[in-house]
C-alpha positions in Angstrom: 101.9 113.7 55.1 105.2 114.3 53.4 105.4 118.1 52.8 108.0 117.7 49.9 106.5 114.9 47.9 102.9 115.3 49.0 102.7 111.6 49.7 101.4 110.1 53.0 104.0 108.9 55.5 104.5 105.2 56.2 101.5 104.0 58.2 99.5 107.3 57.8 97.1 105.6 55.4 95.1 104.2 58.3 94.9 107.5 60.1 91.7 109.4 59.4 89.7 112.4 60.8 87.4 111.5 63.7 84.9 113.3 65.9 85.3 116.9 67.0 88.4 117.5 64.8 90.3 114.6 66.2 91.9 111.7 64.5 91.8 107.9 64.7 93.8 105.0 63.4 93.7 101.2 63.4 96.1 98.2 63.2 95.2 94.6 62.4 96.2 92.5 65.4 95.9 88.9 66.6 93.9 88.7 69.8 94.8 86.3 72.6 92.1 83.9 71.4 93.8 83.7 67.9 91.4 85.9 65.9 92.4 88.8 63.6 90.7 92.1 64.5 91.2 95.8 64.2 92.4 97.7 67.2 91.9 101.5 67.2 93.8 104.4 68.7 92.5 108.0 69.1 94.0 111.5 69.6 93.5 115.2 69.1 96.2 115.6 66.4 97.6 113.5 63.6 101.2 113.3 65.0 99.8 112.1 68.3 97.7 109.4 66.7 100.6 108.4 64.4 102.8 108.0 67.5 100.2 105.7 69.1 99.8 103.8 65.8 103.6 103.1 65.7 103.5 101.8 69.3 100.5 99.6 68.6 102.0 98.3 65.4 105.2 97.3 67.4 103.1 95.5 70.0 101.2 93.7 67.3 104.4 92.4 65.8 105.6 91.0 69.2 102.5 88.9 70.0 98.8 88.9 70.7 97.0 92.1 71.5 93.6 92.4 73.2 91.1 94.6 71.4 88.7 95.1 74.3 90.4 95.8 77.6 88.3 95.8 80.7 88.4 98.3 83.6 90.4 97.3 86.6 87.2 96.6 88.6 85.9 94.3 85.9 89.1 92.4 85.6 89.5 92.0 89.4 85.9 90.6 89.6 86.9 88.0 86.9 90.3 87.3 88.6 88.7 86.8 92.0 86.1 84.4 90.6 88.2 82.4 88.1 91.7 82.5 89.6 91.7 83.2 93.3 88.7 81.3 94.5 89.5 77.9 92.8 93.2 78.0 93.7 93.7 79.5 97.1 92.6 78.6 100.6 89.2 80.0 101.6 90.6 82.4 104.2 93.2 83.7 101.8 90.6 84.2 99.0 88.3 86.1 101.5 91.2 88.3 102.4 92.0 89.1 98.8 88.3 89.9 98.2 88.2 92.3 101.2 91.4 94.1 100.2 90.1 94.4 96.6 86.7 95.7 97.6 87.8 98.2 100.2 91.3 99.4 99.2 91.7 99.0 95.4 88.3 99.4 93.6 87.2 102.6 95.3 90.4 104.3 94.1 91.4 102.6 90.8 88.4 100.6 89.8 87.3 102.8 86.9 90.7 102.9 85.2 91.1 100.8 82.1 93.5 97.9 82.7 96.0 98.9 80.0 96.0 102.5 81.0 97.2 102.1 84.6 100.5 103.9 85.1 103.2 103.9 87.7 102.1 107.4 88.7 98.5 106.2 89.2 99.7 103.5 91.5 102.0 105.8 93.5 99.3 108.3 94.0 96.9 105.5 95.1 99.4 104.2 97.6 100.0 107.6 99.1 96.2 108.3 99.4 95.6 104.9 100.9 98.2 105.6 103.6 96.7 108.9 104.4 92.9 108.1 104.3 91.0 107.5 107.5 89.3 104.1 106.9 86.6 104.9 109.5 85.5 107.8 107.3 86.1 105.9 104.0 84.1 102.8 105.0 81.5 104.6 107.1 82.3 102.6 110.2 81.2 105.2 112.7 78.0 105.9 110.8 77.1 102.2 110.9 77.2 102.2 114.7 74.1 102.9 116.8 73.8 106.7 117.4 74.6 106.4 121.1 77.8 104.5 120.3 79.2 106.9 117.7 82.4 108.6 118.7 84.1 110.3 115.8 83.4 110.8 112.1 79.6 110.6 112.2 79.1 112.1 115.7 80.5 115.5 115.0 81.6 117.2 111.8 85.3 117.4 111.4 85.9 115.0 114.3 88.0 112.3 112.6 89.7 109.5 114.5 92.4 109.3 111.8 92.6 105.5 111.6 94.6 105.1 108.4 96.0 101.8 107.2 99.3 100.6 108.6 102.3 100.3 106.4 101.9 96.6 106.3 98.2 96.8 105.2 99.2 99.3 102.4 101.9 96.9 101.3 99.3 94.0 101.3 97.0 96.0 99.0 99.9 96.6 96.6 100.8 92.9 96.7 97.2 91.8 95.8 97.1 94.3 92.9 100.6 93.1 91.7 99.3 89.5 91.7 96.2 90.4 89.7 98.2 92.4 87.1 100.7 89.6 86.9 97.9 87.3 85.9 96.7 89.9 83.3 100.2 89.8 81.8 100.0 86.0 81.5 96.7 86.3 79.8 98.2 88.9 77.4 95.7 91.6 78.3 98.5 94.0 79.2 102.2 94.2 78.2 103.7 94.9 81.6 102.9 94.8 85.3 103.2 98.4 86.6 102.7 97.4 90.2 105.9 95.5 90.0 107.8 98.6 89.0 107.0 100.5 92.2 109.4 100.2 95.1 107.8 100.5 98.5 109.3 100.7 101.9 109.0 97.3 103.6 107.2 97.7 106.9 109.1 96.8 110.0 107.9 93.5 111.5 106.9 93.7 115.1 109.0 91.3 117.1 106.8 89.1 119.3 107.3 89.0 123.0 106.5 85.4 123.8 106.4 83.8 127.2 109.5 82.5 128.9 109.5 78.8 129.7 108.7 79.6 133.3 105.6 81.6 132.3 104.5 78.8 129.9 105.1 76.2 132.6 103.1 78.2 135.2 100.3 78.7 132.7 100.0 74.9 132.0 100.2 74.0 135.7 97.3 76.3 136.6 95.2 75.1 133.7 95.8 71.5 134.6 95.2 72.1 138.4 91.9 73.8 137.7 90.7 71.1 135.3 90.4 73.4 132.3 88.7 71.5 129.5 91.1 73.2 127.0 94.2 72.1 128.9 95.2 69.6 126.2 94.8 72.2 123.5 97.1 74.6 125.4 99.7 71.8 125.7 99.6 71.1 121.9 99.8 74.8 121.1 102.8 75.3 123.4 104.7 72.0 123.1 104.0 71.2 119.4 103.6 74.8 118.1 100.2 74.1 116.5 98.3 77.0 115.1 94.9 77.9 116.5 93.1 76.6 113.4 95.1 73.4 113.4 94.4 72.5 117.1 90.7 73.3 116.7 90.5 71.2 113.5 92.1 68.2 115.1 90.1 65.0 115.0 90.6 61.8 116.9 91.4 60.0 113.7 94.5 62.2 113.4 95.8 61.0 116.8 97.6 57.6 117.0 98.3 56.7 120.6 99.9 53.4 119.6 102.7 55.0 117.5 102.7 58.2 119.5 102.1 60.4 116.5 99.9 63.2 115.4 98.8 64.0 111.9 98.2 67.7 111.0 95.8 67.5 108.1 92.9 69.8 109.0 92.2 73.3 110.2 89.1 75.0 111.5 88.4 78.6 110.4 85.5 80.9 110.2 85.4 82.4 106.7 82.6 84.7 105.5 80.4 83.8 108.4 80.9 80.0 107.8 82.8 77.6 109.9 85.0 75.6 107.6 86.8 72.4 108.4 89.4 72.5 105.7 91.8 69.7 104.6 94.2 72.1 103.0 97.3 72.8 105.0 99.5 75.9 104.6 102.5 74.0 103.2 103.5 70.5 102.4 105.7 70.5 105.5 102.6 71.5 107.6 101.1 68.1 106.8 103.9 66.2 108.4 103.2 63.5 111.0 104.5 64.8 114.3 105.9 62.7 117.1 104.1 63.2 120.4 106.1 63.9 123.5 104.9 62.1 126.7 103.3 65.2 128.1 101.1 65.5 124.9 100.1 61.9 125.0 99.1 62.1 128.7 97.1 65.3 128.1 95.3 63.9 125.0 94.4 60.7 126.9 93.0 62.8 129.8 91.0 64.9 127.2 89.5 61.7 125.7 88.4 60.5 129.1 86.8 63.9 129.9 85.1 64.1 126.6 83.5 60.6 127.0 82.2 61.7 130.4 80.7 64.8 128.9 79.2 62.8 126.0 77.4 60.5 128.5 76.0 63.5 130.3 74.7 65.1 127.0 73.0 61.9 125.9 70.9 62.4 122.7 72.0 66.0 122.5 75.5 65.0 121.7 76.8 65.7 118.2 79.3 63.0 117.2 81.7 65.2 115.2 85.0 63.4 116.0 86.6 66.7 117.0 89.1 66.5 119.8 88.0 69.8 121.3 84.3 70.4 121.4 81.6 72.1 123.4 79.4 70.2 125.9 77.3 69.1 123.0 80.1 67.9 120.7 80.0 70.8 118.4 83.3 72.4 117.2 84.7 75.4 119.2 84.6 78.8 117.6 88.1 80.2 116.9 87.1 83.5 118.5 85.8 81.8 121.6 89.1 79.9 121.9 90.9 83.2 121.8 88.6 84.5 124.6 89.1 81.4 126.7 92.9 81.7 126.2 92.9 85.3 127.4 90.7 84.4 130.4 93.1 81.6 131.3 96.0 84.0 131.1 94.3 86.2 133.7 93.6 83.2 136.0 97.2 82.0 135.7 98.5 85.6 136.3 100.7 85.6 133.2 101.0 88.2 130.5 98.3 88.1 127.8 99.8 87.3 124.4 98.4 86.2 121.1 97.8 82.5 120.7 100.0 82.5 117.6 102.9 83.9 119.7 103.0 80.8 121.8 104.7 79.1 118.8 107.9 81.0 119.7 108.0 79.4 123.1 107.7 75.9 121.6 111.4 75.3 121.0 112.4 76.2 124.5 109.7 73.9 126.0 111.0 71.0 123.9 114.5 71.7 125.2 113.2 71.7 128.8 111.5 68.4 128.1 114.8 67.0 126.9 113.4 66.2 123.4 116.2 65.3 121.0 117.0 68.0 118.5 116.2 65.8 115.5 112.7 65.2 116.9 112.4 68.9 117.7 113.3 69.7 114.1 110.4 67.5 113.0 108.0 69.0 115.5 109.0 72.6 114.6 108.8 71.7 110.9 112.1 73.1 110.0 113.9 72.1 106.8 117.4 72.3 108.3 118.8 71.2 111.6 120.8 74.5 111.8 117.6 76.5 112.1 116.4 74.3 114.9 119.6 74.5 116.8 119.6 78.3 116.5 116.3 78.5 118.5 116.9 75.4 120.5 120.1 76.5 122.2 118.2 78.7 124.7 118.4 76.0 127.4 116.0 76.7 130.4 117.1 76.6 134.0 117.3 73.3 135.9 114.4 74.4 138.1 112.2 74.9 135.0 113.2 71.5 133.6 112.2 69.8 136.9 108.9 71.7 137.1 107.9 70.8 133.5 108.9 67.1 133.9 107.0 67.0 137.2 103.9 68.3 135.3 104.3 65.6 132.7 104.9 62.9 135.2 101.8 63.9 137.2 99.7 63.7 134.0 101.2 60.4 132.9 100.7 58.9 136.3 97.0 59.8 136.5 94.4 57.1 136.2 91.4 57.8 134.0 89.2 60.3 135.7 86.0 59.1 137.2 82.8 61.3 136.6 83.0 62.4 140.3 86.5 63.7 139.8 85.4 65.8 136.8 82.7 67.7 138.7 85.1 70.4 139.6 86.4 70.9 136.1 85.8 74.1 134.2 82.4 73.7 132.5 82.5 73.4 128.8 80.5 76.1 126.9 77.2 75.1 125.4 76.3 75.6 121.7 74.7 78.9 122.6 78.0 80.1 124.1 79.7 79.4 120.8 77.8 81.9 118.7 79.8 84.9 117.3 79.4 88.1 119.2 
């Protein structure tokens, strides 16, 4: 109120006393759905409410303003259901849901969406980086009593397994994406998660096999009749991901043209085995040329699978998958990883991640004398310069000879007779494919 004239100040006509000696005010706003409604602000003093009223009035003049703002937990539930699930791949959507449930909602879920501040998020990130997830999620308490080893076994005995810097950054990325969508839907004016600068975690440089190690690995797998030998060839020579090689069907293989179409992937998501047609990128769906060693390995695989199908009889499940169990069912991704690690031990080479074999792919293509332009297509690079940068590590002459000898031996083999396959590594049954 103007102390000189006794008149109310501009805008103070909508400010009035409220509960417990406080004050309230309202502004007529246009909501995101186009309706005109009152939006209220509250405070302990008249000047405090007047300041809020001025800010709200300024927002109302710029565009739509939401009158009912959900909590962060409520909005994340809506965002996961209506935005993430319909538009992202199943595994990505499941990852978002896990991060939201474990690392965002327990700390910030009760906060109203429009009241999140940079300070709130900075405190959250610091707590997340310092909190033992074993304690926070009750992991040790969920184990049988005899297997407990830290938090639940003895008071004060904490294993201190906090999130890595990369996982903390992933949590911030998910929240930033959700708040960005809230800005688009005009529920909030700004994305506070975008204002926080975080230290980028250092990426661990993979230590892939040398060409000699990869060649020795393939030689041992082929010599011992490993039923996944062709899968290892595709992973190493074409750089296929684990889900891509397990999701491969015979309809994707064209022996006449010598081409392979990458259009499917097999993944276990939320306890379901999904054969998805959605590739990671448009380039991932490219048709790849098959080097001779891949064609030979796939033909040998087809002959071996037909023999196993005859042995299974009525128990065979005609799934069209290239790599199956002895009953034709798809191979569990985890079991493929276990088989790969066992094969590393049998071949006496270093155990690496299946994904890290992609880094050996270019060197193997060079050893097989594959033309750089074809290698560019196989590696799915957009520029030839990128291919040449990784393609120039030319293997030794001995390695070239060994790898070509392996391909020649495969290409010169006649289709295996059932007697010749009796010494092959036995394919796991359906029971062996269950998750541990």
